[in-house]
Structures are given as structure tokens and as C-alpha cells.
N, C-alpha and C positions, 0 to 999 in steps of 0.2 A: 504493499499499497503508499501510494507517496506524502508526500510533506509540506508544510507551506512554503523548505526549500524549493520547489521543481514548480510553484506556479506562477504563470504565464498570462499574457494580454492576450484575448481568448481560447483559453483554455474552459474548457468545459465540465464542474464538478458535480457532484449531488450532494444537494446541502439541505437537509429541514425534508428529506425525498423531494427534491423536485431537482431538473435541471435545471444550471445557471453556467450564466459564462463571464470568464471573469473580463468589465472593461478595463479598468486600472487596478493599479496593485504599490504598496508601498515597503519596502523593510525597517521597520525604527527599532533602533537601537540605545532608548533613550539614556544619558549617564547613571540615573540610578530606575534599578528591578530589571524586570526579565526584555528580553525581545520580542516583539512583535507584527505581527504582517498587516496592515492595513486595508481593508479592498473594497470595492464599487461592484458588486454586483449585480447582474439583472438577468430575472427570472425566464425564460425562454418562452413559453404559454403562457402570461399574461403581458409581457415587459416590461412588470415592474422595477423601479434597479433601490436595492437595499446595499448601506455601508454595514459591514464588516467586517469588526479584528479578531484574527486568528492569534494564538500564542504560537512563540516560534515552535515551529516541529511538530506543530499538532500534525494528527494524523488527517487525509481527505482521500476523498473517494473520485479519482477522475474519469468520465468517461470517452473509451474511443469512438472518436468519430471518426468520419471519412467526408474527403474532401475531395469535389469531385469535379471536373471540368469542365461547363455550360456554358453557351450561346445565347447571349438575350435576341429575343424575337419581337417581341411585341406586348400592348393590356388589352385586353380587355374588358369590360365593366367589371367582372368578376376576380384576377386573378392576371400574374404576370407570367409572359410563356418563356419558356426553356427549350433548346436545345439541346441535348448530349451530341457532341462533335463525332464519334465512333459510333453510336447504333442509331439518332436520328431520334431517335426516340425523343417527344415532346414533351414536358412538365408541366402543369400551370402551379404557379407557388400562387399565397396568400398577399391579399394587399398588406395583411400585418408582419410577416416574415420580410417583406425588401422594406419598411421603412420609411427612411427619409434616406434611403438610398435610391429608390426611385426618383427624386432631383439630377441620378448621373447615369442615368440605363437608356445606351442609345441602340435600335436594332444594330444589332454586330461584337457589341463589346461581349468581351469570357469575364469569365467569374467563379468563383469555387462555389460549390452548392454542400450547406456542412451537410452531411445525412446521419444521424442515429438509424443505426437497420434503414428502413424505409422510406421514414420521415426525416423532414427536410427541417433544419436547427434553424440555417442561417444564410446569410449569401458574405462570401467576402468579397469585397470590392476590388479593382485595384486602387493604388495609394495615388493614380494621378489618374484623371481622362479628358480629354479635348474635347469642347463643347463651342459652338459657336451663338457671338450673339446675336441676338433678334433682335432686339430691341434695349439701348441706351440712348441720353441727349449729346446729340454731338460739342467737344470740345473743341473754348473757342482760342483762339493766337493771343497766346502771352498769360495764357490764363495758369502758371503753373508753380503753384506755391508747391514745396513740397509737401509729399505725403499723404496731397488732394484729391478728392475720391469720388467715385456718382453710384450714381444705382445704373445696373442692367442685367438684363434679362435672356437668357439661354437658351438656347432650342428647344429643352428641355420643361423651358417654365420656373425654372430655377434662375432667382433673383440675389443678387452679389453683389461687393462694392468692389468697383478695377477703378483704377488709373484713369485722369480724366482722359489722354491720350486712346484710350480704346475708342474703337466706330465699328457701326454692327456690318457684321457678315467677318470682322477678326474670328482667330481657333482659337481661345485662352485655355490653359491648362487650369485645371484646378484640384485640389488636394481635397478626398472625398473622405475624408476622416474629421477635418475643419468647413469647407465648405467654401476655402479662402479665394481667391485667384492666388494663381501662381506670378504667369509670366505669360507671353503672346506665343501662342506654338509656330514650330519652326512651319513653312509648309513640307 
């Protein structure tokens, strides 16, 4: 059985008879007293996020999950449709599982679906995606204040703040973990 020393972001553990995904963790060694691990856990079924502190060395039951590379095709009113690139089998994934990742999904994007047996637990997105700007205000000449930003809407409908020099039809590299602008993508 594993301990808190084996903990890492994205790991799935069994905690209070629920499957929980580790979102964040921090090993803390105070000057006085024993070390502990502070975690932020997300209940996979309900989506509820809790904070919990484990004593250092506490036993934990990790759930062995399988990641399968899938290609996003499209979404309808009920679910998001993904395809296994090897077998061409299509899977429907609910809106609850996709969550905020919907802001970064474009047709043809490869992602990892995380399975526990036949059940889909989560989606592992690439760290960055490239999306095209569909709407933003024009930047004006001379409007070059350091760090100034403006809102922009990308092809998926996601809105984020971008530098003033970004125009409509520019392709942007966006961090999927934070939803922040990284850079203008090279063509």
C-alpha cells in the first residue's frame, strides 16, 4: 500500500470510500511537530472539492487508472463525442466530466481520457492549445501601456484577456490549466 510520499497531482485515491483526484498537494515540515501533507481533493462523482491534511507517511489506497489517447470530434446537446484512433470506436462523454475543459476543445484535438475499468473518470488536456480569436476590440496606435490587456473571445466561445496588439483571426497559445494567454502562435 502506498503512502503520502507517493502522492502527485492527478493521482486518483480512495478516500472515505470515494474516488478522489488530487488537484494540489504540499508537503509541510513545521519547525515543531510532525510533518504532514496538505491536499486539495476533487470528488470524481460529484465534482466537490475538499481540503484535507494527511500525516506524513499515512497509508493511502491509490486506484490504478488507465489513460487512453482519444480524438475530440464534436459535441451535441447530450454529450461530447471522442474517437479512439486505433479502433475508431466513438465514446460519449458527459458535460459533467468534461467540465471547464470544454473551453479548449476543438475538432481533431487529441486528449487522454482517464478510465477506471470501463468508467470514464476525467480528461487530461494538453498543457497548451492553439485557438483562433473570433472577436476583440481593435488595438489603437500609441496605446502601448506596459502590460495593458483587452478581452478577446476565441473560437470555442471562451473569453480571456490578451495584449492590445492581438487582432481578430490571430491564433493564440492558451494554457489549459489556467485559461491564460501564453503567446501568439507561430503559423
